[in-house]
DOTIMAR-687257 format. One record per residue: residue in one letter; residue number from 1; z, x, y of N, C-alpha, C in turn. Coordinates in nm, 3 decimals, always signed. Each point is the difference from the previous one (the first is absolute). Layout:
N
  residuo  num      n_Z      n_X      n_Y     ca_Z     ca_X     ca_Y      c_Z      c_X      c_Y
        A  NUM        Z        X        Y        Z        X        Y        Z        X        Y
...
This chain:
105
  residuo  num      n_Z      n_X      n_Y     ca_Z     ca_X     ca_Y      c_Z      c_X      c_Y
        M    1   -9.355  +10.749  +11.237   +0.046   +0.130   +0.045   -0.031   +0.005   +0.147
        E    2   +0.107   +0.070   +0.086   -0.030   +0.038   +0.130   -0.110   +0.101   +0.054
        N    3   -0.027   -0.010   +0.109   -0.123   +0.079   +0.064   +0.069   +0.131   -0.014
        K    4   -0.052   +0.112   -0.046   +0.093   +0.148   -0.013   -0.006   +0.083   +0.140
        N    5   -0.094   -0.055   +0.076   -0.041   +0.053   +0.117   +0.118   -0.021   +0.123
        V    6   +0.059   -0.102   -0.036   +0.096   -0.053   +0.101   +0.147   +0.023   -0.047
        L    7   +0.074   +0.049   +0.062   +0.147   +0.013   -0.027   +0.073   -0.126   -0.024
        P    8   +0.057   -0.073   -0.124   +0.024   -0.112   +0.005   +0.172   -0.002   +0.030
        P    9   +0.033   -0.132   +0.025   +0.153   -0.005   +0.030   +0.078   +0.044   -0.152
        L   10   +0.130   +0.047   +0.055   +0.033   +0.050   -0.101   +0.173   -0.066   +0.021
        P   11   +0.033   -0.121   -0.058   +0.140   -0.061   +0.039   +0.089   +0.118   -0.098
        A   12   +0.125   -0.032   +0.064   +0.131   +0.083   -0.050   +0.013   -0.011   -0.158
        T   13   -0.031   -0.092   -0.055   +0.033   -0.016   -0.153   -0.122   +0.071   -0.062
        E   14   -0.102   -0.019   +0.044   -0.113   +0.075   -0.054   +0.001   +0.148   +0.016
        R   15   +0.043   +0.037   +0.108   +0.010   +0.137   +0.032   +0.132   +0.079   -0.120
        L   16   +0.102   -0.099   +0.011   +0.088   +0.064   -0.090   -0.011   +0.011   -0.133
        I   17   -0.083   -0.085   -0.063   -0.081   -0.007   -0.127   -0.079   +0.123   -0.025
        L   18   -0.095   +0.025   +0.107   -0.084   +0.124   -0.032   +0.108   +0.118   +0.027
        E   19   +0.116   +0.004   +0.087   +0.059   +0.106   -0.012   +0.061   +0.046   -0.142
        L   20   +0.073   -0.106   -0.046   +0.051   +0.003   -0.115   -0.123   +0.060   -0.119
        L   21   -0.086   -0.046   -0.006   -0.108   +0.028   -0.100   -0.052   +0.139   +0.027
        V   22   -0.010   +0.033   +0.133   -0.040   +0.157   +0.017   +0.124   +0.097   -0.047
        G   23   +0.116   -0.060   +0.033   +0.102   +0.076   -0.021   +0.048   +0.026   -0.152
        C   24   -0.067   -0.057   -0.092   +0.010   -0.008   -0.131   -0.109   +0.092   -0.076
        S   25   +0.008   +0.052   -0.099   -0.107   +0.078   -0.049   -0.082   -0.053   -0.124
        R   26   +0.066   -0.148   +0.000   -0.061   -0.062   -0.120   -0.041   -0.158   +0.044
        E   27   -0.075   -0.070   -0.081   -0.017   -0.142   +0.028   +0.126   -0.064   -0.021
        Q   28   +0.038   -0.105   +0.080   +0.128   -0.081   -0.010   -0.016   -0.153   -0.011
        Y   29   +0.087   -0.083   -0.063   +0.003   -0.123   -0.019   +0.060   -0.046   +0.105
        G   30   -0.005   -0.134   +0.055   +0.013   -0.085   +0.083   +0.165   +0.025   +0.027
        L   31   +0.070   -0.040   -0.108   +0.117   +0.011   +0.004   +0.082   +0.150   +0.029
        E   32   -0.076   +0.092   -0.031   +0.045   +0.137   +0.023   +0.006   +0.026   +0.151
        L   33   -0.107   -0.065   +0.057   -0.009   +0.014   +0.145   +0.104   -0.062   +0.070
        I   34   +0.050   -0.126   -0.046   +0.088   -0.096   +0.045   +0.124   +0.100   +0.001
        E   35   +0.034   +0.064   -0.108   +0.130   +0.070   -0.029   -0.007   +0.127   +0.084
        A   36   -0.113   +0.069   +0.018   -0.021   +0.122   +0.098   +0.006   -0.047   +0.147
        S   37   -0.014   -0.092   +0.030   +0.024   -0.063   +0.141   +0.130   -0.005   +0.063
        G   38   +0.084   -0.007   -0.108   +0.152   -0.023   +0.053   +0.026   -0.109   +0.057
        G   39   -0.067   -0.114   -0.044   +0.024   -0.158   +0.034   -0.095   -0.022   +0.132
        R   40   -0.081   +0.068   +0.028   -0.108   -0.029   +0.111   -0.108   -0.080   -0.048
        L   41   -0.024   -0.006   -0.121   -0.086   -0.069   -0.075   +0.042   -0.120   -0.077
        K   42   -0.070   -0.112   -0.002   +0.073   -0.103   -0.092   -0.093   -0.043   -0.098
        R   43   +0.085   -0.011   -0.108   -0.080   -0.050   -0.134   -0.111   -0.127   +0.027
        G   44   +0.030   -0.111   +0.085   -0.069   -0.127   +0.021   -0.127   +0.048   +0.081
        S   45   -0.030   +0.121   +0.046   -0.105   +0.045   +0.087   -0.076   +0.101   -0.027
        I   46   +0.057   +0.096   -0.091   -0.058   +0.128   -0.011   -0.162   -0.012   -0.091
        Y   47   +0.003   -0.120   -0.093   -0.134   +0.018   -0.057   -0.113   -0.079   +0.096
        V   48   +0.047   -0.092   +0.081   -0.097   -0.048   +0.095   -0.030   +0.102   +0.074
        T   49   +0.070   +0.091   +0.075   -0.034   +0.096   +0.086   -0.083   +0.125   -0.091
        L   50   +0.030   +0.023   -0.102   -0.084   +0.104   -0.078   -0.130   -0.081   -0.013
        Q   51   -0.024   -0.102   -0.041   -0.136   -0.067   -0.012   -0.074   -0.009   +0.128
        R   52   +0.050   -0.030   +0.099   -0.056   -0.005   +0.156   -0.055   +0.145   +0.028
        M   53   +0.095   +0.134   -0.040   -0.018   +0.111   +0.017   -0.104   +0.041   -0.066
        S   54   -0.018   -0.052   -0.136   -0.106   +0.005   -0.080   -0.101   -0.032   +0.038
        K   55   -0.025   -0.123   +0.082   -0.131   -0.044   +0.064   -0.030   +0.085   +0.095
        K   56   +0.073   +0.039   +0.088   -0.026   +0.090   +0.099   -0.057   +0.146   -0.038
        G   57   +0.040   +0.037   -0.134   -0.045   +0.133   -0.040   +0.101   +0.110   +0.015
        L   58   +0.118   -0.034   +0.066   +0.102   +0.075   -0.019   +0.074   +0.049   -0.105
        V   59   +0.001   -0.088   -0.095   +0.065   +0.041   -0.117   -0.102   -0.013   -0.121
        E   60   +0.040   +0.082   -0.121   -0.089   -0.029   -0.117   +0.100   -0.042   -0.113
        S   61   -0.054   -0.083   -0.092   +0.100   -0.039   -0.117   -0.085   -0.015   -0.122
        R   62   +0.086   +0.020   -0.095   -0.070   -0.034   -0.159   +0.108   -0.045   -0.069
        E   63   -0.041   -0.076   -0.130   +0.097   -0.051   -0.063   +0.061   +0.091   -0.112
        E   64   +0.130   +0.015   -0.032   +0.032   +0.069   -0.090   -0.031   -0.029   -0.134
        P   65   -0.030   +0.118   -0.078   -0.057   -0.026   -0.155   +0.133   -0.050   -0.053
        R   66   -0.041   -0.119   -0.115   +0.102   -0.062   -0.045   -0.032   +0.042   -0.158
        P   67   +0.124   +0.009   -0.100   -0.046   +0.001   -0.136   -0.040   -0.112   -0.051
        A   68   -0.070   +0.016   -0.105   -0.062   -0.131   -0.063   +0.090   -0.105   -0.010
        P   69   +0.132   +0.005   -0.058   +0.055   -0.105   -0.051   +0.078   -0.083   +0.133
        E   70   +0.025   +0.078   +0.112   +0.030   -0.062   +0.117   -0.063   -0.109   +0.050
        I   71   +0.062   -0.122   +0.063   -0.084   -0.093   +0.065   +0.073   -0.009   +0.119
        G   72   -0.067   -0.091   +0.105   +0.049   -0.011   +0.135   -0.085   +0.065   +0.092
        I   73   +0.039   -0.002   +0.130   -0.080   +0.041   +0.126   +0.043   +0.134   -0.002
        A   74   -0.128   +0.089   -0.001   +0.004   +0.149   +0.043   +0.046   +0.045   +0.108
        R   75   +0.078   +0.072   +0.001   +0.067   +0.060   +0.144   -0.110   +0.094   +0.041
        R   76   -0.004   -0.029   +0.131   -0.076   +0.110   +0.098   +0.050   +0.108   +0.080
        L   77   -0.065   +0.118   -0.023   +0.033   +0.115   +0.069   -0.078   +0.010   +0.140
        Y   78   +0.054   +0.069   +0.100   -0.039   +0.000   +0.156   -0.005   +0.154   +0.029
        T   79   -0.102   +0.053   +0.056   -0.029   +0.112   +0.055   -0.049   -0.011   +0.170
        A   80   +0.024   +0.083   +0.073   -0.067   -0.020   +0.144   -0.149   +0.043   -0.015
        S   81   -0.095   -0.083   +0.045   -0.142   +0.041   -0.022   -0.017   +0.130   +0.106
        G   82   -0.120   +0.072   +0.013   -0.037   +0.087   +0.076   +0.004   -0.046   +0.152
        Y   83   -0.061   -0.116   +0.008   -0.030   -0.069   +0.128   +0.158   -0.057   +0.040
        G   84   +0.100   -0.016   -0.078   +0.142   -0.043   +0.035   +0.051   +0.137   +0.056
        L   85   -0.011   +0.099   -0.071   +0.053   +0.146   +0.040   -0.061   +0.007   +0.162
        R   86   -0.112   -0.003   +0.010   -0.085   +0.022   +0.134   +0.053   -0.095   +0.124
        V   87   +0.024   -0.114   -0.042   +0.075   -0.102   +0.081   +0.137   +0.027   +0.035
        L   88   +0.076   +0.034   -0.099   +0.147   +0.059   +0.053   -0.005   +0.116   +0.057
        R   89   -0.071   +0.104   -0.028   -0.019   +0.126   +0.088   -0.027   -0.035   +0.126
        A   90   -0.112   -0.069   +0.045   -0.031   -0.037   +0.107   +0.125   -0.072   +0.114
        Y   91   +0.054   -0.084   -0.058   +0.138   -0.042   +0.062   +0.103   +0.075   +0.017
        A   92   +0.008   +0.123   -0.086   +0.094   +0.099   +0.016   -0.045   +0.090   +0.101
        T   93   -0.123   +0.016   -0.008   -0.062   +0.109   +0.108   +0.002   -0.072   +0.151
        A   94   -0.010   -0.134   +0.017   +0.029   -0.059   +0.105   +0.110   +0.001   +0.079
        E   95   +0.103   -0.022   -0.099   +0.132   +0.012   +0.032   +0.076   +0.132   +0.052
        S   96   -0.069   +0.095   -0.071   +0.011   +0.136   +0.051   -0.051   +0.024   +0.110
        A   97   -0.126   -0.032   +0.012   -0.081   +0.034   +0.136   +0.067   -0.057   +0.127
        F   98   +0.022   -0.128   -0.007   +0.078   -0.064   +0.099   +0.165   +0.005   +0.029
        N   99   +0.031   +0.068   -0.113   +0.154   +0.042   +0.009   +0.063   -0.153   +0.000
        M  100   -0.045   -0.085   -0.077   +0.051   -0.144   +0.018   +0.009   -0.085   -0.124
        E  101   +0.050   -0.120   -0.027   -0.054   -0.069   -0.129   -0.117   -0.092   +0.015
        V  102   -0.089   -0.008   -0.085   -0.107   -0.083   +0.026   +0.028   -0.141   -0.050
        S  103   -0.057   -0.084   +0.061   +0.034   -0.140   -0.023   -0.044   -0.055   -0.147
        T  104   +0.066   -0.033   -0.098   -0.054   -0.058   -0.119   +0.008   -0.148   -0.017
        C  105   -0.033   -0.071   +0.082   -0.017   -0.146   +0.013   +0.121   -0.050   -0.027
């Protein structure tokens, strides 16, 4: 997990994911995020990105409960963490204060 006293870099893809998670009032699946992105997120990279964001502490996830007879890999539900919300707000505040776009790597 990252040092929470330093504003971490926020690549455009991670920012988009945080914005989508914050904009929805419930947890979301990776495929829902892809659909909500209007083609900006890709199926081949969403889960790698979400895992990286989880390690940074930007998102939280949990496995979806499965009924007993079902088998297979449980789906994960994602939400923005409190830290992720603060990072997203910090970037939005910087953009507003400087009246410009913040570099997102």
